[in-house]
C-alpha positions in Angstrom: -20.4 -52.9 -22.9 -20.3 -52.6 -26.6 -17.1 -53.4 -28.4 -14.7 -51.6 -30.8 -15.6 -52.4 -34.5 -12.9 -52.5 -37.1 -13.0 -53.0 -41.0 -10.3 -52.8 -43.5 -11.2 -50.5 -46.2 -9.4 -48.7 -49.2 -9.3 -44.9 -49.2 -11.6 -45.1 -52.4 -14.1 -47.1 -50.5 -13.9 -44.7 -47.5 -14.4 -41.7 -49.6 -17.8 -43.2 -50.7 -18.9 -42.9 -47.1 -18.3 -39.1 -47.3 -15.0 -39.0 -45.2 -13.9 -35.8 -47.0 -16.4 -33.9 -44.9 -15.4 -35.5 -41.6 -13.4 -33.7 -39.0 -9.6 -34.4 -39.0 -7.2 -35.3 -36.2 -3.6 -36.4 -35.7 -1.5 -37.4 -32.8 2.1 -38.1 -32.3 3.4 -41.1 -30.5 2.0 -40.9 -27.0 -0.2 -42.7 -24.3 -3.3 -41.3 -22.8 -6.7 -42.1 -21.4 -9.8 -41.3 -23.3 -13.7 -41.5 -22.9 -16.1 -41.5 -25.7 -19.1 -39.1 -24.9 -20.7 -40.1 -28.2 -20.3 -43.0 -30.7 -17.5 -42.1 -33.0 -16.4 -43.7 -36.2 -13.0 -42.9 -37.9 -11.0 -43.7 -40.9 -7.2 -44.0 -40.3 -5.1 -42.6 -43.3 -1.9 -43.5 -41.6 -0.3 -44.5 -38.3 -0.9 -47.4 -35.7 -2.4 -47.4 -32.3 -3.5 -49.9 -29.8 -6.6 -48.9 -28.0 -7.5 -51.0 -24.7 -10.7 -50.9 -22.9 -11.1 -53.3 -19.9 -10.2 -56.7 -21.2 -10.5 -55.7 -24.8 -7.6 -54.3 -27.1 -7.8 -53.4 -30.7 -4.8 -52.8 -33.0 -5.7 -50.0 -35.4 -3.7 -48.9 -38.3 -3.8 -47.3 -41.8 -6.8 -48.2 -44.0 -9.1 -49.2 -41.2 -12.7 -47.9 -40.5 -13.1 -48.2 -36.7 -16.1 -47.4 -34.5 -15.9 -46.6 -30.7 -19.1 -47.0 -28.6 -20.6 -44.2 -26.7 -19.4 -44.2 -23.1 -16.4 -46.3 -23.7 -13.4 -45.5 -21.3 -10.0 -46.6 -22.9 -6.3 -46.0 -23.3 -4.6 -45.0 -26.5 -1.1 -46.2 -27.2 -0.2 -44.3 -30.3 3.0 -46.2 -31.7 3.3 -44.3 -35.0 1.8 -40.9 -35.7 -1.9 -41.4 -36.4 -3.9 -39.5 -38.9 -7.6 -39.9 -39.2 -10.9 -38.4 -40.1 -13.8 -38.8 -37.7 -17.5 -38.3 -37.4 -20.1 -39.0 -34.6 -23.2 -41.4 -34.7 -22.3 -43.1 -37.9 -22.6 -46.9 -37.8 -20.4 -49.5 -39.5 -21.5 -52.8 -40.5 
């Protein structure tokens, strides 16, 4: 199974990727299960979350670009309200 990819990135760097045209999402502290039907890439403006899939956990916080693979089933534990921009089928290095 493909892994979650993360990369620390300033807002200025993220804007060069075109994030202003990406969809927006935010969520208050909570815990829920999720499945990615498509590969998703997101930029986190604020907040922090732990995403767990099987044996893998990723700590995600502000100023991070993150990619979730298609077909991944996971649990989100939002610890501080998260605000992100996201798009589908965009690969990060």
